TIMI-2910 file (N, C-alpha, C, CB; in pm, 1 decimal, decimal comma, always signed):
<rs>
+----------+----------+----------+----------+----------+----------+----------+----------+----------+----------+----------+----------+------+
!      n_x !      n_y !      n_z !     ca_x !     ca_y !     ca_z !      c_x !      c_y !      c_z !     cb_x !     cb_y !     cb_z ! resn !
+----------+----------+----------+----------+----------+----------+----------+----------+----------+----------+----------+----------+------+
!    +92,7 !   -161,6 !     -5,4 !    -20,1 !    +13,0 !    -33,1 !    +84,7 !   +147,7 !    +34,5 !   -231,3 !    +11,9 !   +109,7 !  Met !
!   +207,3 !    +89,3 !    +74,2 !   +316,3 !   +258,6 !   +101,6 !   +340,6 !   +258,4 !    -46,6 !   +511,2 !   +256,8 !   +221,3 !  Lys !
!   +348,5 !   +153,8 !   -121,7 !   +445,8 !   +215,3 !   -240,7 !   +315,0 !   +204,8 !   -309,9 !   +603,9 !   +126,1 !   -311,8 !  Gln !
!   +192,5 !   +233,1 !   -384,0 !   +108,7 !   +259,9 !   -450,9 !    +56,2 !   +419,9 !   -365,6 !    +13,8 !   +126,5 !   -465,2 !  Leu !
!    +83,7 !   +442,1 !   -293,3 !    +93,7 !   +580,1 !   -245,0 !   +201,4 !   +642,3 !   -259,4 !    +70,1 !   +593,7 !   -126,9 !  Gly !
!   +328,7 !   +598,6 !   -276,5 !   +440,2 !   +643,2 !   -312,7 !   +432,9 !   +745,6 !   -486,7 !   +531,2 !   +498,4 !   -307,7 !  Asp !
!   +358,0 !   +620,9 !   -561,8 !   +400,8 !   +568,9 !   -664,3 !   +284,0 !   +702,3 !   -686,1 !   +402,1 !   +392,1 !   -708,7 !  Asp !
!   +140,1 !   +751,0 !   -661,5 !    +96,2 !   +853,6 !   -674,1 !   +101,6 !   +932,1 !   -642,7 !    +43,7 !   +861,9 !   -674,9 !  Ala !
!   +258,1 !   +984,5 !   -544,8 !   +293,0 !  +1133,2 !   -539,6 !   +453,0 !  +1125,9 !   -648,1 !   +320,1 !  +1194,6 !   -337,9 !  Glu !
!   +458,9 !  +1068,8 !   -693,6 !   +546,8 !  +1087,8 !   -759,9 !   +492,2 !  +1128,8 !   -878,8 !   +623,7 !   +994,5 !   -760,2 !  Ala !
!   +375,1 !  +1113,5 !   -881,9 !   +280,2 !  +1089,7 !  -1037,0 !   +206,1 !  +1225,1 !  -1064,1 !   +140,2 !   +951,0 !  -1025,4 !  Leu !
!   +178,7 !  +1266,8 !   -915,3 !   +129,6 !  +1415,6 !   -889,2 !   +265,4 !  +1509,8 !   -855,5 !    +13,3 !  +1418,9 !   -747,9 !  Ala !
!   +374,5 !  +1503,3 !   -832,8 !   +495,1 !  +1576,2 !   -933,3 !   +563,0 !  +1612,9 !  -1010,1 !   +538,1 !  +1583,4 !   -945,9 !  Ala !
!   +559,9 !  +1470,8 !  -1078,1 !   +557,8 !  +1607,7 !  -1272,7 !   +424,6 !  +1604,8 !  -1274,5 !   +633,2 !  +1536,1 !  -1488,6 !  Asn !
!   +364,5 !  +1562,5 !  -1295,6 !   +222,7 !  +1649,4 !  -1327,0 !   +204,9 !  +1799,5 !  -1273,0 !    +96,9 !  +1569,8 !  -1259,2 !  Tyr !
!   +187,2 !  +1746,2 !  -1143,2 !   +252,5 !  +1974,4 !  -1136,3 !   +347,7 !  +2012,7 !  -1135,3 !   +238,4 !  +2079,9 !  -1021,0 !  Leu !
!   +464,0 !  +1969,5 !  -1188,9 !   +604,4 !  +2034,6 !  -1271,6 !   +565,8 !  +2064,0 !  -1430,4 !   +751,0 !  +1907,2 !  -1271,5 !  Gln !
!   +498,7 !  +1950,9 !  -1482,3 !   +491,7 !  +1984,4 !  -1631,3 !   +435,0 !  +2102,0 !  -1641,6 !   +418,3 !  +1891,0 !  -1716,6 !  Ser !
!   +343,9 !  +2154,3 !  -1496,0 !   +215,4 !  +2290,4 !  -1518,5 !   +345,0 !  +2400,5 !  -1468,2 !    +18,1 !  +2287,5 !  -1373,2 !  Gln !
!   +444,2 !  +2343,9 !  -1486,7 !   +516,0 !  +2492,4 !  -1399,5 !   +551,2 !  +2453,5 !  -1296,4 !   +428,7 !  +2623,1 !  -1359,0 !  Gly !
!   +494,7 !  +2403,6 !  -1212,2 !   +534,4 !  +2420,7 !  -1047,8 !   +720,4 !  +2366,0 !  -1011,4 !   +400,3 !  +2290,3 !   -942,9 !  Leu !
!   +697,0 !  +2387,6 !   -887,5 !   +859,9 !  +2341,4 !   -820,7 !   +865,4 !  +2258,0 !   -778,4 !   +928,3 !  +2398,3 !   -727,9 !  Ser !
!   +944,9 !  +2180,8 !   -732,0 !   +889,5 !  +2108,7 !   -567,6 !   +975,6 !  +2153,3 !   -501,1 !   +882,0 !  +1939,6 !   -532,0 !  Leu !
!   +978,1 !  +2200,4 !   -370,5 !  +1050,3 !  +2195,2 !   -276,3 !  +1048,0 !  +2121,8 !   -180,8 !  +1055,3 !  +2273,4 !   -243,4 !  Leu !
!   +932,8 !  +1997,2 !   -147,9 !   +969,1 !  +1900,2 !     +9,2 !   +889,1 !  +1783,5 !   -108,0 !   +860,0 !  +1956,6 !   +231,7 !  Ala !
!   +856,9 !  +1669,9 !    -20,7 !   +776,3 !  +1572,4 !    -21,8 !   +747,0 !  +1527,6 !   +102,9 !   +817,6 !  +1482,5 !    -94,1 !  Arg !
!   +690,6 !  +1483,3 !   +156,8 !   +637,1 !  +1420,9 !   +295,4 !   +701,0 !  +1473,3 !   +368,8 !   +641,3 !  +1282,7 !   +327,5 !  Asn !
!   +661,0 !  +1596,1 !   +386,0 !   +694,0 !  +1716,4 !   +438,5 !   +666,3 !  +1673,4 !   +614,7 !   +591,1 !  +1850,5 !   +361,8 !  Tyr !
!   +724,8 !  +1667,9 !   +716,8 !   +681,5 !  +1559,4 !   +819,3 !   +711,2 !  +1635,4 !  +1047,1 !   +830,3 !  +1381,5 !   +754,7 !  Arg !
!   +591,2 !  +1679,5 !  +1069,8 !   +594,6 !  +1699,5 !  +1148,4 !   +456,5 !  +1685,1 !  +1213,7 !   +657,1 !  +1783,2 !  +1142,0 !  Cys !
!   +531,4 !  +1739,1 !  +1378,1 !   +423,8 !  +1630,6 !  +1478,4 !   +247,2 !  +1655,0 !  +1457,6 !   +459,3 !  +1671,9 !  +1673,6 !  Arg !
!   +222,0 !  +1804,9 !  +1393,6 !   +102,9 !  +1796,9 !  +1326,4 !    +60,6 !  +1633,4 !  +1224,9 !   +117,5 !  +1934,5 !  +1231,6 !  Phe !
!   +194,4 !  +1677,6 !  +1160,6 !    +78,4 !  +1576,0 !  +1008,1 !   +222,6 !  +1610,3 !   +941,6 !   -135,4 !  +1672,8 !   +895,1 !  Gly !
!   +142,1 !  +1529,1 !   +797,7 !   +262,5 !  +1491,6 !   +725,7 !   +182,9 !  +1681,4 !   +597,0 !   +266,0 !  +1244,0 !   +638,5 !  Glu !
!   +276,2 !  +1676,8 !   +520,1 !   +214,6 !  +1677,6 !   +362,5 !   +231,0 !  +1607,4 !   +324,4 !   +235,5 !  +1744,6 !   +268,5 !  Ile !
!   +201,9 !  +1566,4 !   +145,2 !   +277,3 !  +1492,3 !    +60,1 !   +377,0 !  +1581,4 !    -49,6 !   +174,7 !  +1403,3 !    -11,2 !  Asp !
!   +339,8 !  +1681,4 !    -36,6 !   +433,3 !  +1762,9 !   -144,6 !   +404,8 !  +1951,4 !   -117,5 !   +370,3 !  +1704,1 !   -336,7 !  Leu !
!   +556,7 !  +2033,0 !   -166,7 !   +524,7 !  +2118,9 !    -86,4 !   +596,0 !  +2219,1 !   -198,4 !   +571,0 !  +2101,0 !    +74,2 !  Ile !
!   +501,0 !  +2252,9 !   -289,8 !   +582,4 !  +2319,6 !   -435,7 !   +529,4 !  +2407,5 !   -416,8 !   +575,2 !  +2274,0 !   -591,1 !  Met !
!   +612,1 !  +2498,2 !   -545,5 !   +603,1 !  +2684,7 !   -551,7 !   +598,6 !  +2721,7 !   -700,4 !   +760,6 !  +2778,4 !   -477,7 !  Gln !
!   +486,0 !  +2776,9 !   -764,5 !   +388,4 !  +2859,7 !   -807,4 !   +428,6 !  +3012,9 !   -814,1 !   +276,3 !  +2837,7 !   -721,7 !  Gln !
!   +546,1 !  +3027,7 !   -896,9 !   +509,1 !  +3231,6 !   -897,3 !   +667,2 !  +3240,8 !   -765,8 !   +246,2 !  +3314,5 !   -778,7 !  Gly !
!   +509,5 !  +3350,5 !   -718,4 !   +582,4 !  +3316,2 !   -554,4 !   +522,9 !  +3267,2 !   -452,0 !   +629,7 !  +3423,6 !   -483,8 !  Ser !
!   +412,7 !  +3183,7 !   -472,6 !   +339,3 !  +3115,8 !   -369,3 !   +378,3 !  +2990,7 !   -315,5 !   +222,4 !  +3098,4 !   -408,6 !  Ser !
!   +331,5 !  +2998,8 !   -215,9 !   +397,1 !  +2825,4 !   -185,7 !   +257,5 !  +2716,2 !   -176,8 !   +499,6 !  +2813,9 !     +9,4 !  Ile !
!   +241,2 !  +2660,9 !   -203,9 !   +144,2 !  +2539,2 !   -226,3 !   +149,0 !  +2487,1 !   -188,2 !   +120,2 !  +2477,3 !   -292,6 !  Val !
!    +18,8 !  +2389,6 !   -112,2 !   +117,4 !  +2267,1 !    -41,2 !     -7,7 !  +2159,0 !    -83,6 !   +166,1 !  +2283,4 !   +173,7 !  Phe !
!     +1,1 !  +2042,0 !   -132,9 !    -30,9 !  +1957,9 !   -206,9 !   -125,4 !  +1809,0 !   -138,4 !    +99,7 !  +1937,1 !   -267,5 !  Val !
!   -153,7 !  +1807,7 !   -113,8 !   -245,6 !  +1685,4 !   -121,2 !   -239,9 !  +1559,9 !   -179,3 !   -337,0 !  +1715,1 !   -165,3 !  Glu !
!   -197,9 !  +1456,3 !   -230,2 !   -244,0 !  +1399,4 !   -311,3 !   -333,4 !  +1284,2 !   -245,3 !   -145,6 !  +1369,5 !   -394,5 !  Val !
!   -451,3 !  +1212,9 !   -309,6 !   -497,4 !  +1098,6 !   -293,5 !   -572,1 !  +1039,3 !   -418,7 !   -572,1 !  +1106,4 !   -182,9 !  Arg !
!   -591,5 !   +892,8 !   -384,4 !   -600,3 !   +810,6 !   -487,9 !   -653,8 !   +682,1 !   -414,7 !   -463,9 !   +797,4 !   -567,2 !  Met !
!   -807,2 !   +681,8 !   -517,5 !   -888,6 !   +606,2 !   -494,8 !   -913,5 !   +499,7 !   -561,2 !   -964,8 !   +655,6 !   -485,6 !  Arg !
!   -976,6 !   +365,1 !   -570,1 !   -916,0 !   +297,4 !   -706,4 !  -1044,9 !   +307,8 !   -727,1 !   -828,3 !   +143,7 !   -725,3 !  Ser !
!  -1214,2 !   +373,5 !   -607,4 !  -1351,9 !   +427,4 !   -682,5 !  -1347,8 !   +480,1 !   -686,8 !  -1454,2 !   +434,7 !   -679,2 !  Gln !
!  -1469,1 !   +555,1 !   -765,5 !  -1538,0 !   +701,9 !   -625,6 !  -1617,5 !   +610,8 !   -557,6 !  -1666,7 !   +871,9 !   -687,5 !  Thr !
!  -1712,7 !   +510,1 !   -507,4 !  -1762,9 !   +431,5 !   -399,5 !  -1770,8 !   +569,2 !   -288,0 !  -1649,4 !   +284,8 !   -354,5 !  Arg !
!  -1825,5 !   +622,8 !   -203,5 !  -1774,6 !   +710,3 !   -139,4 !  -1757,5 !   +798,0 !    -50,1 !  -1767,8 !   +732,6 !   -168,5 !  Phe !
!  -1777,6 !   +850,5 !   -203,1 !  -1772,2 !  +1019,3 !   -211,5 !  -1595,2 !  +1084,1 !   -355,2 !  -1726,5 !  +1084,4 !    +33,6 !  Gly !
!  -1563,1 !   +929,9 !   -308,5 !  -1418,0 !   +898,4 !   -393,1 !  -1321,8 !  +1031,0 !   -337,1 !  -1442,7 !   +903,6 !   -601,3 !  Gly !
!  -1190,8 !  +1015,8 !   -400,5 !  -1093,6 !  +1130,8 !   -324,0 !  -1079,2 !  +1258,1 !   -271,1 !  -1025,0 !  +1150,9 !   -371,6 !  Ala !
!  -1156,3 !  +1348,0 !   -394,8 !  -1220,7 !  +1450,0 !   -234,1 !  -1196,5 !  +1477,6 !   -166,9 !  -1284,3 !  +1445,1 !   -154,5 !  Ala !
!  -1373,9 !  +1322,0 !   -168,2 !  -1461,1 !  +1358,2 !    +29,5 !  -1325,1 !  +1265,1 !   +154,2 !  -1717,8 !  +1208,8 !    +55,7 !  Ala !
!  -1257,9 !  +1167,7 !   +103,4 !  -1169,9 !  +1157,1 !   +209,2 !  -1043,5 !  +1294,7 !   +260,9 !  -1100,3 !  +1025,3 !   +162,8 !  Ser !
!  -1093,1 !  +1449,9 !   +184,5 !  -1033,0 !  +1524,6 !   +217,9 !  -1127,0 !  +1617,1 !   +379,0 !  -1000,2 !  +1591,7 !    +76,5 !  Ile !
!  -1133,8 !  +1533,1 !   +419,0 !  -1251,9 !  +1562,0 !   +558,0 !  -1164,5 !  +1685,6 !   +662,7 !  -1283,8 !  +1368,6 !   +680,2 !  Asn !
!  -1286,9 !  +1775,0 !   +724,9 !  -1219,9 !  +1920,9 !   +781,4 !  -1072,0 !  +1853,2 !   +941,4 !  -1420,1 !  +2054,3 !   +879,2 !  Val !
!  -1125,4 !  +1727,8 !  +1028,7 !  -1024,4 !  +1691,2 !  +1067,5 !   -910,9 !  +1666,2 !   +964,5 !  -1056,0 !  +1597,7 !  +1135,9 !  Pro !
!   -817,8 !  +1624,4 !   +833,4 !   -756,8 !  +1664,8 !   +818,6 !   -730,4 !  +1829,3 !   +696,0 !   -721,7 !  +1557,6 !   +824,3 !  Lys !
!   -828,3 !  +1869,5 !   +715,7 !   -744,8 !  +1989,2 !   +618,4 !   -733,2 !  +2105,6 !   +750,4 !   -861,6 !  +2065,0 !   +443,2 !  Gln !
!   -732,9 !  +2081,4 !   +931,9 !   -661,0 !  +2088,9 !   +998,5 !   -550,5 !  +2110,3 !  +1049,2 !   -673,9 !  +2060,0 !  +1004,7 !  Gln !
!   -540,8 !  +1974,2 !  +1056,0 !   -427,7 !  +1884,8 !  +1046,6 !   -275,8 !  +1965,2 !   +934,1 !   -508,6 !  +1724,7 !   +969,9 !  Lys !
!   -368,2 !  +1953,1 !   +831,6 !   -271,5 !  +1964,2 !   +692,0 !   -228,4 !  +2144,7 !   +753,3 !   -390,8 !  +1942,5 !   +480,8 !  Leu !
!   -346,5 !  +2271,4 !   +807,5 !   -311,4 !  +2417,8 !   +785,1 !   -185,0 !  +2373,0 !   +899,7 !   -451,8 !  +2565,1 !   +827,4 !  Ile !
!   -230,7 !  +2255,7 !  +1007,2 !    -90,9 !  +2283,9 !  +1126,6 !    +21,8 !  +2240,9 !  +1084,0 !    -95,4 !  +2209,9 !  +1271,1 !  Arg !
!     -1,0 !  +2223,0 !  +1008,5 !   +140,0 !  +2140,9 !   +968,4 !   +233,9 !  +2257,6 !   +809,3 !    +66,0 !  +1922,4 !   +890,9 !  Thr !
!   +117,9 !  +2299,4 !   +745,8 !   +175,1 !  +2392,8 !   +619,6 !   +183,9 !  +2538,8 !   +747,9 !    +25,7 !  +2416,1 !   +434,6 !  Ala !
!   +133,5 !  +2549,0 !   +868,4 !   +230,8 !  +2694,3 !   +972,8 !   +373,4 !  +2671,5 !   +975,4 !   +193,0 !  +2703,9 !  +1164,4 !  Glu !
!   +359,0 !  +2509,6 !  +1046,9 !   +456,5 !  +2491,0 !  +1031,0 !   +582,6 !  +2487,7 !   +946,5 !   +434,9 !  +2445,8 !  +1056,0 !  His !
!   +564,6 !  +2438,9 !   +860,9 !   +659,9 !  +2439,6 !   +784,5 !   +727,6 !  +2587,4 !   +695,8 !   +612,0 !  +2341,1 !   +707,3 !  Phe !
!   +631,2 !  +2663,6 !   +710,7 !   +611,2 !  +2764,3 !   +741,8 !   +720,6 !  +2964,3 !   +846,4 !   +515,6 !  +2681,3 !   +790,4 !  Leu !
!   +607,3 !  +2884,0 !   +911,1 !   +772,8 !  +2956,1 !  +1038,1 !   +894,9 !  +2856,6 !  +1069,8 !   +713,9 !  +2991,2 !  +1240,3 !  Gln !
!   +937,9 !  +2782,1 !  +1038,2 !  +1081,1 !  +2641,7 !  +1064,4 !  +1102,9 !  +2706,2 !   +835,7 !   +973,5 !  +2333,1 !  +1131,3 !  Gln !
!  +1077,4 !  +2778,4 !   +777,7 !  +1109,7 !  +2837,4 !   +668,0 !  +1117,7 !  +2983,6 !   +697,2 !  +1020,3 !  +2802,6 !   +565,2 !  His !
!  +1139,2 !  +3041,7 !   +756,8 !  +1059,3 !  +3201,6 !   +843,5 !  +1041,2 !  +3289,9 !   +671,4 !  +1228,6 !  +3334,0 !  +1010,0 !  Gly !
!   +951,7 !  +3183,2 !   +611,9 !   +845,1 !  +3223,5 !   +548,7 !   +694,4 !  +3305,5 !   +495,3 !   +848,5 !  +3179,6 !   +557,1 !  Asn !
!   +727,3 !  +3420,8 !   +472,8 !   +666,9 !  +3461,1 !   +458,6 !   +509,5 !  +3491,6 !   +327,7 !   +745,9 !  +3500,6 !   +495,0 !  Gln !
!   +568,1 !  +3375,9 !   +203,5 !   +449,1 !  +3444,9 !    +31,1 !   +335,8 !  +3343,7 !   +124,5 !   +506,9 !  +3360,1 !   -233,0 !  Ala !
!   +275,9 !  +3454,9 !    +10,5 !   +179,5 !  +3371,6 !     +8,5 !   +154,1 !  +3228,3 !    -15,8 !   +128,4 !  +3415,2 !    -47,7 !  Pro !
!    -53,2 !  +3154,2 !    +34,3 !     +8,1 !  +2990,0 !    +16,0 !   -100,4 !  +2995,3 !     +2,7 !    +88,1 !  +2877,7 !   +114,7 !  Cys !
!   -158,0 !  +2885,3 !    -39,1 !   -241,6 !  +2741,6 !    -82,3 !   -272,4 !  +2647,1 !    -51,2 !   -222,5 !  +2688,1 !   -143,9 !  Arg !
!   -418,6 !  +2603,7 !    -65,3 !   -360,0 !  +2425,4 !    -75,2 !   -429,7 !  +2328,9 !   -146,6 !   -357,6 !  +2348,0 !    +63,1 !  Phe !
!   -416,1 !  +2284,2 !   -208,3 !   -410,2 !  +2209,7 !   -328,8 !   -444,5 !  +2077,6 !   -272,4 !   -271,1 !  +2216,6 !   -408,2 !  Asp !
!   -566,0 !  +1950,8 !   -432,0 !   -540,3 !  +1908,0 !   -319,6 !   -506,3 !  +1793,0 !   -578,5 !   -684,1 !  +1884,9 !   -107,0 !  Ala !
!   -423,9 !  +1717,2 !   -501,7 !   -418,4 !  +1628,5 !   -626,7 !   -523,8 !  +1499,5 !   -633,9 !   -268,1 !  +1570,9 !   -635,2 !  Val !
!   -607,3 !  +1472,3 !   -731,5 !   -709,5 !  +1361,5 !   -727,4 !   -625,9 !  +1272,1 !   -777,2 !   -847,1 !  +1374,4 !   -805,3 !  Leu !
!   -659,7 !  +1129,9 !   -800,4 !   -624,8 !  +1027,1 !   -868,4 !   -762,3 !   +910,3 !   -809,6 !   -449,1 !   +989,2 !   -832,7 !  Leu !
!   -796,1 !   +883,8 !   -937,7 !   -925,0 !   +835,4 !   -902,6 !   -878,7 !   +670,7 !  -1044,1 !  -1096,7 !   +993,7 !   -942,9 !  Thr !
!   -930,3 !   +575,0 !   -976,7 !   -891,9 !   +438,8 !  -1049,7 !   -765,4 !   +331,1 !  -1054,5 !   -896,5 !   +472,4 !  -1164,8 !  Gly !
!   -809,1 !   +190,7 !  -1032,4 !   -616,4 !   +206,5 !  -1077,9 !   -518,5 !   +238,2 !  -1215,0 !   -555,7 !    +70,4 !  -1056,0 !  Leu !
!   -622,3 !   +338,1 !  -1307,5 !   -546,7 !   +382,3 !  -1393,4 !   -549,4 !   +519,7 !  -1345,2 !   -583,5 !   +353,0 !  -1529,4 !  Asn !
!   -401,4 !   +489,1 !  -1299,3 !   -386,5 !   +669,5 !  -1311,0 !   -388,8 !   +782,0 !  -1353,1 !   -340,3 !   +707,4 !  -1307,1 !  Thr !
!   -418,5 !   +726,2 !  -1489,9 !   -321,1 !   +876,5 !  -1599,6 !   -423,9 !   +932,3 !  -1580,8 !   -262,3 !   +876,7 !  -1793,8 !  Asn !
!   -556,6 !   +965,7 !  -1467,6 !   -612,8 !  +1074,5 !  -1484,5 !   -664,3 !  +1140,5 !  -1348,1 !   -709,9 !  +1050,8 !  -1578,8 !  His !
!   -586,3 !  +1260,5 !  -1330,8 !   -589,4 !  +1320,9 !  -1249,4 !   -648,2 !  +1461,1 !  -1256,3 !   -490,5 !  +1307,5 !  -1217,6 !  Ile !
!   -736,9 !  +1476,4 !  -1135,9 !   -759,2 !  +1585,0 !  -1131,3 !   -729,1 !  +1722,9 !  -1037,3 !   -844,1 !  +1559,1 !  -1142,6 !  Glu !
!   -651,7 !  +1845,6 !  -1058,8 !   -535,8 !  +1918,6 !   -980,9 !   -663,1 !  +2020,4 !   -967,3 !   -360,7 !  +1972,1 !  -1066,9 !  Trp !
!   -722,5 !  +1998,8 !   -817,5 !   -750,7 !  +2142,8 !   -749,7 !   -713,8 !  +2243,9 !   -688,8 !   -797,7 !  +2145,4 !   -696,6 !  Ile !
!   -692,3 !  +2311,0 !   -747,6 !   -625,6 !  +2402,7 !   -692,4 !   -765,5 !  +2537,2 !   -523,3 !   -559,1 !  +2492,8 !   -879,5 !  Gln !
!   -712,3 !  +2531,9 !   -494,4 !   -772,1 !  +2613,0 !   -360,1 !   -827,3 !  +2500,2 !   -331,5 !   -877,9 !  +2753,3 !   -364,8 !  Asp !
!   -862,2 !  +2357,4 !   -277,1 !   -935,1 !  +2295,1 !   -244,7 !  -1014,1 !  +2329,6 !   -131,8 !   -886,4 !  +2208,0 !   -244,0 !  Ala !
!   -936,1 !  +2396,0 !    -27,5 !   -969,9 !  +2465,0 !   +101,4 !   -874,3 !  +2585,0 !   +143,8 !   -967,6 !  +2359,0 !   +213,8 !  Phe !
!   -983,1 !  +2611,4 !   +224,9 !   -845,4 !  +2786,3 !   +285,1 !   -820,2 !  +2742,5 !   +478,9 !   -993,8 !  +3055,9 !   +275,3 !  Ser !
!   -720,1 !  +2814,9 !   +496,6 !   -711,8 !  +2796,8 !   +612,5 !   -773,8 !  +2907,7 !   +698,3 !   -589,7 !  +2772,4 !   +633,3 !  Ala !
+----------+----------+----------+----------+----------+----------+----------+----------+----------+----------+----------+----------+------+
</rs>
């Protein structure tokens, strides 16, 4: 399962890089949680949650980024910004991969806000 998640994150990182974003960090961890990808787009820092679901039952990949998960991501992002002394504008994006065929990538910019 971990390998599948790592593959999904690599696919998402490659996709976002092809869209002009730069990778700053992968699997950033602190006591509050983990952020899959931290990217930069222009002057903005983009915190990316990558979700893969084999099927769309139970709301699909997007539905799994619930309020408690969002709160963990926000606290982790705040920690990252404090550690790096960064005052850049930031946003939270989601990259959703649906189906076992991960050629379907959905990039949701500003998926939620802090």
